[in-house]
N, C-alpha and C positions, 0 to 999 in steps of 0.2 A: 504494500500500500504506500509506504513512504520510505525513502532512503534519506541519509543525511539528517535523520531526525534529531539525534543528540545535539548536533550543532545548531539546528533551528530552535530547539527548545531552550537550550542554554542561552544564547544571544537574546372512486366513489362507488358505493355499493351498487348503484345503477350504472354499471359499466357498459359502454358501447363497444362493439367489436372493432378491432383495428382494421381499417381499410386503406385503399390508396388515396381516398379523399383527404382534404385537409382536416385535421382534428379540431373542429370548432367546439371547444369544451368549456371555455371560460368567458364570462362577461367582464371584459377588461376595458377601462376607460382612462383617458388622459385628460386631466383638467388643469386649472391654474396651479393647484397645490400638488400636482404630480399624478402618479398612476394610482388607480383604485380598481379593486376587483369586487364584484358583487355576485352573490348567489342568485339574485333575482332572475327568474326565467332561465336558469342555467341550462337545464337539459332541453328546454323548449328551443333556446337559441342554438344549441348544438344540433338538434334535429333539423331546424330550419336551415342552418348553414350547410349541413351535409347535403340537404336536398337541393339547395339553390346554387352552391358553388360548383364550378367545373373542376375537372381534374387539375391539380396544381402542376404547373410547369416547373422545371428545375430552377433552383435559385441561382442567382449570379455567382460566379466563382468568387471565392474570398480573395480580397486584395492581400498582397504578401504580408502586410503588417496587421491585418485584422485579427483580433483575439476575442475570446469569450470572457476571459478573466485577466486581471492584472496579476501575473505571477502564476505559480503552479496551480493546476487544477487537481486538488488533492482527492476529491471524492465525487461520486456519481451514483445515481439511483433512478430506476424507472418505475412508473406507476403500474398498478396491476393490469390496467387495460392497454398499456404500452403507448399511450398517447402523450405522456409527459416525461421529460427528463429533468431531473434536478442535479445541479452541479455546485460544488463548493470550492472556493479558491483562496489563494493567498491574500486577495484583496478584501477579505472579511465580508464577503457577500455570498448569498445563495441565489442562483439563477434558475428560473423555471423556463423550459423550452418546450415547444410543441414538437411532436414526432409524427410522421417522419420528415416534415419539411424543415425543422430546425429553427423556426422563428422564435425570437425572444419574447416571452410573455410577461415576465415580471422579474425584478431584482429585489431580494430581501436583504436588508442590512443586518449583518450579524457581527457587530463590533466586539472586539476582545482579542481576536487573532484569527489565524487561518482556520477555515472550516475543514477539519480533518476527515470527518465521516458523516454519511447520510443514510437514512433508512426511511422507507415509506411503508405505512401500515397496509395490511391486506385489503382493507376496504378503500384505500386510496384517499382517505380524508385526513390523515395525520402525517407530518414529516418530522422526523427527529434528526437533530444535528449535534455533532460533537466538535468543540473548538479546541484550538491549541492552548487556550486558557483552561479553566477548570469547570466549565459549565456545559450542561446539556440543555438544548432548547427544543421546545415542541411548537410546531406551527400547524395551522389548519390549512387544508387544501379544499378548494382551489384558490381561496382568497389570499392566502399567504400571511394571515394575521398571526402574530406571536401570541401563543396561548399561555406558555409557562416557561420559566427558566428554572432548571433543576440544579440545586447546589448540594455539595457534599463531598465531591472530589477535591483533592488538594493540588492536583496537577493536570496536565493536558489530557484531553479525552482522545484516545487513539482510535476508538471504534465504538459504534452503536449498532444494535440489532433489535428488531421487533419480532416477537413470537408469531407463529403462524395463525393463532387465534386473535392476535391483536391486543391481548390482555397484559403482556409484559414487555418491558423495555430493558435491555441489558446495555451496560456501558463499561468500557475498559479504561481505567484511570492512569495508564502509563506509569509515570514515576511516583505516583502515590501508592503503587503496588496493590491495587485492589480493583475488583469488579463490583458493580452494583446492579441490583435488580429493582426496578420501579414498576408500579402498577399503572396501567393505562385505562381510561384517559386522564385520571386525576394526577398522575405523576408522583404519588406517594412512594417514599423509599421503603422497600420491603426488606432488603437484606444487603449487607456488605460482605463480600467474599475476599478475604486476604489472599494475596499471591505468595506462594512459597518458592517459585522458580523464576524469579526475575521480574522484569517489567510486565505490566498488564497490557498486552499488545493488541489482541484481536478477539472478537467474540461472535458467536453464531448460535442459532437454535437448530436442533434437529427438525426435520420436516414434520414429525408428529408432535412437536412441541414438548416432548417429555424430557429432553436433555438439553443442557446448556454446555456448549463447547467453548472453553477459554484458551486462547493462545497466549503463551508467555515466552519469556526470553529462552528458557531452558526446557520447556515441556508444554504439552497441551493436556488439559484436564477435562474430564467429563463429569458433569454434575446432574443429579436427578432433580426434576422439578415437580412440585413447587418448593420442596423443602431444601434444595441446594445441598444435598448430601453428596460427597465426593464418591464417584463410582470407579474412576480409573485415571491413572496418570501415565501419559506416554512421553517418555523422554526424547528430546530432540534438540535441534538448534534453531532458536529464534523464529517462533511462529508469528511473524509480523503480520501476515495476511493469510486468512483461511477461507475456504469455501466447502460446503457440504453438498453432496450430490442429492438429487430429488428423492432417491430411494433411501437416503440416510446411511448407505453402506460404504461410502467413500469420502475421505477427507483430503483435500489438496491444501498445501501450505507453501508459502514463499517467504523469503527473508531479504531484508535490506542489506544484509551482509554476506549474501551468497548468490551465485548465479543459478542455483539449482532449485527445482520444485520437487517436493516430496509428496507421494501418494500413500495414504494409510487406509487400512480397512477399519470399518467401524462395526460393532463397538469394541472389538478386541485391541485395536491400535497397532496392528502389525504393519511394518513398513513394507509396502508392495513394490514401489518403483521410485527411482530418482531420475528426474527428467532434466537434461542439460541442453541448453540452446541459447540462453540469454548471455550477453556479454558483460552485464553488470548486475546490479541489484534487481530483485524481483519485488516490485512495489505493490502489485495487486493480482489476485486470481479470481476468476468467476467461472461457474459451471453452467452450461446451457440447461434449459428446462427439461429437455429429454435425457439429460445425463450423458450425452454422447460426445460432447465437445468441452474442452477446457481452454479458456483464454487467459493469458498472462501478460502483464504489463511490466516492462523493464526499463532500467536506466541505461546510461551510456550512449555511445554514438551508434549510428545506423538505425536499424529497425527498433520499434518500441513494443510491438505486440506480437505474441506467438499464439498460434492455434494448434491444439493437440487433440488427438482422438482419445476417447475413453472407452473401456478401461485400460487399453493396452499402452497408452502414453506415447504413441507415434507422433512426431512433429509433422504437422500437415502443411503449415505455411507461416512465413514471417511477413508481417505487414509493415511496409515502410512508413515512416512518419516521425522519426526521432524519438527521444526518450519519452516514455509514457508513465503516468503516475496513477491513474484510476481507470476502472472499467465498470460498465453496466451492460447487461444483456437484456433485451426486451423479453417479456413473458412468453411471446410466441416463438422466441429463439431465432428470429429473422434479422435482428439488428444488433450491432455491438457499438457502443459509444466508448471512446477512449479519450481521457483527459491528459494533456501533456504538460511538460515543464515550462513550455513557452506560452502558456495561457490559452492554447487552442484546444478545441474539442473536435474530433473527427468521428464520423459515422461510417460503419462498414456493414455490408450485407453478410449474412451467414447462411450456409456454412462455407461459402466460397471465399470470403475475406476480401471482396472487392469494395473499393471506396464508393460510398453513396454521394452523389454530387449535390450536397447541401452545404450551406455556410452558416455555422453557429457563430454569430458575431454580436458583440456589444459595442456600438459606436462610442459609448462613454469611456470605454477602456482602451479603445483603439486610437492611434494617432489621428490628428485632425485631417490628415490627407485621406483617411478612410471614412466613408460616409454611408449612412443607411437611411431608410425612410420608414415611417410607420403608416399603416393604413387600417381602416376599420371596415368590417363587413359583417352584417347581421349581429351587430353589437359586440363583436370580438375584435380586439386591436392587436396587431402584429408588428414587430420590428424586424426588418429584413435588409439585406445589402442593397444599396442603391443600384438600380439597373435590373433588379429581379422582376420577372413578370408576375402580375397579381391578377386576381379574377376580375372579370367585367362586373361593374357595379360597385367595386370597392371605392371607398372615399379616402383619398390620400390626405391625412390630417396634418402631418408635419414631417420634418426630417431632422437629422442630427446636426446640421450645419446652421448656426444661428443666422437668422435673417434670410434664409433661403426659402424658396417656394417650390412646389412640386409642378413639374412640367410633364405632361403626358406625351408619349410618342407611340404611334401605332407599331405593333409588333406581333408576330405569330404567337399564338397561345395565350394572348391576354394583353393588357396594357402595361407598359413599362413606365416607371416614374424615376426621374433623376433629380438630384438637387440642382437648382438653377444657378 
């Protein structure tokens, strides 16, 4: 999930199926006081937008300097219906993006430090974030309102996870050497689990919700739920990032201090395979919903993402794109988002690993030479790169360059808007 961490620390239930149409799921408006999201007519607007909008054309290519975040993209998570991507960055923000088109929907301010970890609840209505400081925050979706700040850790939050039934939140407290269990949605602290094998690095729930898996510097431990009784300790090296297969029988782990990925069987903890292919740290691992594909993000030069077959561990493909920091796979297993050290987010199709031609860009974080426009259709507002085609009937409300207006030009597949 993260490398160079020591240096950094010391210095909706009513889901709609994913389609090729634009995911019109939020009522988002821009006023004089900034962006606002409203639940009013949420799903009615979504249905109307899907019915009225034509198939979305490809977004304009990202300018060379266009970024999603200012600094590392530490974390990423997708909603249960696959239409929303949340990302957390060095710039102390959480951004909400629509999928598959990659338009920026909203930016949430998360002051305190980098957003290390994100998790979305199974009903898609809650977002949990862990910061490089010592707090966990709960946000409502789709409006992005801050619901609660959970305190109790004494150091940075390295990882957060939400149980399959949405009733529990787990957090890994890094250098305070403890994991915590919280109840949802109220955020009450239920239990503190001290770490006996180094830093509290990563945390995950088993698919049946009966086991908590805690990754530490020197071991991974399995705890029964809800009593948090220790079931098993599996010794190893630096379980900085972990992922559990959908059937609960396989654990993948990566380390910021090693180029290898380890595969363990569950619940016995036997080491099955060691996968070698990265040239630097392994920052994040993710397993596809069908359990047949493992994605890993690594640091160093050259490629940043590797795709492996499971359970045999064969290296299938390396994806060019530079050092990668975070990963998220869509619930249908068709898309992979990877966050990079340079602040960019790339989207890839699965299982072939081909780049998806979309541009996830925040004009506020990109240089002034990089511009975008916002448009509204059916009550939903999007921010996209300047020059991208947008649906007929959309209202171009503003753009990122002060004092500029939107000028329409005819183009195949829709109307194009450029800053004047």
